[in-house]
C-alpha positions as CSV (number, residue, x, y, z in Angstrom):
1,X,-15.5,8.9,20.5
2,X,-16.6,6.9,17.5
3,X,-14.7,7.6,14.3
4,X,-16.7,9.9,12.0
5,X,-16.4,8.5,8.5
6,X,-18.7,11.0,6.7
7,X,-15.9,12.1,4.3
8,X,-15.1,8.5,3.5
9,X,-18.8,7.7,2.7
10,X,-19.0,10.6,0.2
11,X,-15.6,9.7,-1.4
12,X,-16.6,6.1,-2.2
13,X,-20.3,6.7,-3.0
14,X,-21.2,4.8,-6.1
15,X,-18.4,2.3,-5.9
16,X,-19.3,-1.1,-7.3
17,X,-17.4,-3.2,-4.7
18,X,-16.8,-2.8,-1.0
19,X,-13.7,-0.7,-0.5
20,X,-10.4,-2.1,0.8
21,X,-9.1,-0.4,3.9
22,X,-5.7,0.0,5.6
23,X,-4.8,1.9,8.8
24,X,-1.4,3.4,9.2
25,X,0.4,2.1,12.4
26,X,-0.6,4.5,15.1
27,X,-4.0,5.0,13.3
28,X,-3.0,8.5,12.1
29,X,-4.1,7.8,8.5
30,X,-6.5,5.6,6.7
31,X,-6.2,4.4,3.0
32,X,-9.3,3.5,1.2
33,X,-9.2,1.7,-2.2
34,X,-12.2,1.7,-4.5
35,X,-11.7,1.0,-8.2
36,X,-8.5,2.6,-9.5
37,X,-8.4,5.2,-6.8
38,X,-6.8,5.4,-3.4
39,X,-8.0,8.0,-0.9
40,X,-5.8,8.8,2.1
41,X,-7.6,10.3,5.1
42,X,-6.0,11.9,8.1
43,X,-7.6,10.9,11.4
44,X,-7.7,13.6,14.1
45,X,-7.3,11.7,17.4
46,X,-8.9,14.4,19.6
47,X,-12.1,14.5,17.6
48,X,-12.0,11.0,15.9
49,X,-12.9,12.6,12.5
50,X,-11.5,11.6,9.1
51,X,-10.4,14.3,6.7
52,X,-9.4,13.7,3.0
53,X,-5.7,14.4,2.6
54,X,-5.2,13.2,-0.9
55,X,-6.4,11.0,-3.7
56,X,-4.1,8.8,-5.8
57,X,-5.5,7.8,-9.1
58,X,-2.4,6.8,-11.1
59,X,-3.4,3.2,-11.6
60,X,-4.5,1.8,-15.0
61,X,-6.6,-0.9,-13.3
62,X,-8.6,-1.5,-10.1
63,X,-6.5,-1.5,-6.9
64,X,-6.6,-4.7,-4.9
65,X,-4.4,-4.2,-1.8
66,X,-2.5,-1.5,0.1
67,X,-0.5,-1.0,3.3
68,X,1.4,1.7,5.1
69,X,5.0,1.5,6.2
70,X,7.8,3.5,7.8
71,X,11.5,2.8,7.5
72,X,13.3,4.8,10.2
73,X,16.7,3.5,9.1
74,X,16.2,4.8,5.5
75,X,15.9,8.2,3.9
76,X,12.6,7.0,2.4
77,X,10.5,7.5,5.5
78,X,6.7,7.1,5.5
79,X,5.3,5.1,2.5
80,X,2.1,3.8,1.1
81,X,2.2,0.6,-1.0
82,X,-0.6,0.1,-3.5
83,X,-1.2,-2.9,-5.8
84,X,-3.5,-3.3,-8.7
85,X,-5.3,-6.2,-10.5
86,X,-3.0,-5.8,-13.5
87,X,-0.1,-7.2,-11.3
88,X,1.5,-3.7,-10.9
89,X,2.4,-2.1,-7.6
90,X,3.5,1.4,-6.6
91,X,5.5,2.7,-3.6
92,X,4.5,6.3,-2.6
93,X,6.3,8.6,-0.3
94,X,4.0,10.3,2.2
95,X,6.7,12.5,3.8
96,X,5.4,15.6,2.1
97,X,1.7,15.1,3.0
98,X,0.6,17.8,5.5
99,X,-1.8,16.2,8.0
100,X,-2.9,19.6,9.3
101,X,-3.9,21.0,5.9
102,X,-7.5,21.4,5.1
103,X,-9.0,19.8,2.0
104,X,-10.4,22.5,-0.2
105,X,-13.9,22.6,-1.5
106,X,-12.7,22.0,-5.1
107,X,-11.1,18.7,-4.0
108,X,-7.5,19.9,-3.7
109,X,-5.8,18.1,-0.9
110,X,-3.4,19.0,1.8
111,X,-0.3,17.7,0.1
112,X,1.1,15.5,-2.5
113,X,2.4,11.9,-2.5
114,X,5.6,11.3,-4.5
115,X,5.7,8.2,-6.6
116,X,8.9,6.5,-5.6
117,X,8.8,3.4,-7.8
118,X,6.3,1.5,-9.9
119,X,6.9,-2.1,-10.8
120,X,5.1,-5.3,-11.6
121,X,5.2,-9.0,-10.8
122,X,7.0,-11.3,-13.3
123,X,5.0,-12.5,-16.3
124,X,2.8,-15.5,-15.5
125,X,2.2,-14.4,-11.9
126,X,-1.3,-14.5,-10.5
127,X,-3.1,-11.3,-9.5
128,X,-1.8,-9.5,-6.4
129,X,-3.9,-10.4,-3.3
130,X,-1.8,-9.0,-0.4
131,X,1.0,-6.6,0.3
132,X,3.3,-5.9,3.2
133,X,6.2,-3.6,4.0
134,X,9.3,-4.8,5.8
135,X,9.2,-3.3,9.4
136,X,12.8,-2.0,9.4
137,X,14.3,-1.8,5.9
138,X,13.1,-0.6,2.5
139,X,11.6,-3.8,1.2
140,X,8.1,-4.9,0.2
141,X,6.4,-8.3,0.0
142,X,3.9,-8.9,-2.7
143,X,1.6,-11.9,-2.3
144,X,-0.2,-13.3,-5.4
145,X,-3.4,-15.3,-5.6
146,X,-1.4,-18.5,-6.2
147,X,0.3,-18.2,-2.8
148,X,3.6,-17.0,-4.1
149,X,5.2,-14.2,-1.9
150,X,7.5,-12.0,-4.0
151,X,10.1,-10.1,-2.1
152,X,11.6,-6.8,-3.5
153,X,14.2,-4.4,-2.1
154,X,14.1,-0.7,-2.9
155,X,17.6,0.4,-3.9
156,X,18.9,3.7,-4.9
157,X,20.2,3.8,-8.5
158,X,23.2,6.2,-9.0
159,X,23.8,8.6,-10.6
160,X,20.1,9.3,-11.3
161,X,19.3,9.2,-7.5
162,X,16.1,7.3,-8.3
163,X,14.8,4.1,-6.7
164,X,14.7,0.7,-8.3
165,X,12.5,-2.2,-7.1
166,X,14.9,-5.2,-7.2
167,X,13.4,-8.7,-6.8
168,X,15.4,-10.6,-4.1
169,X,13.5,-13.9,-3.7
170,X,10.1,-15.6,-3.8
171,X,8.5,-18.1,-1.5
172,X,6.0,-20.7,-2.6
173,X,3.8,-20.5,0.5
174,X,1.5,-23.5,-0.3
175,X,4.5,-25.8,-0.9
176,X,6.1,-24.6,2.4
177,X,2.9,-25.3,4.3
178,X,2.5,-28.7,2.8
179,X,6.1,-29.5,3.7
180,X,5.6,-28.5,7.3
181,X,2.4,-30.6,7.6
182,X,4.2,-33.9,6.6
183,X,4.7,-36.3,9.5
184,X,8.3,-36.6,10.6
185,X,10.1,-39.9,10.7
186,X,8.3,-41.4,7.6
187,X,5.6,-43.1,9.7
């Protein structure tokens, strides 16, 4: 059956730009970015219908990228990574979101996402154009418009038991590509 996106269409009605979309691995959830809001829909596999689960509107500027992730080797679990045009990014826990809950007529959703950490790229960085989560460990990769990939690890800070987003390294992707394209042997 074709995916029924009627709830999605009403959620982004009036948006000035085309929304950015991201599917969760396994296609259980769909994130839709439009302006400073991120809507998360649950997708019922049996009926191929999308249902609004929650709306995240904690960003001060327009959202530019998002991705889902799951870290089985970590206590963090299912996450959603969102990034905004003001060079900030947020990691949300989706572990408490109830996929079976019904969205209420007043817009109340079927659960809440917990903001795990909010951070930003270093001063002088370009705007965020792409995001990715590491497949096995609590780490994220933030790509900016200049082609720099910023790597961050999420580490627990004791005794507060909160997460910190620690920069680990960055890659200058355009320089790496140019280096790979040079002929070998100097000829």
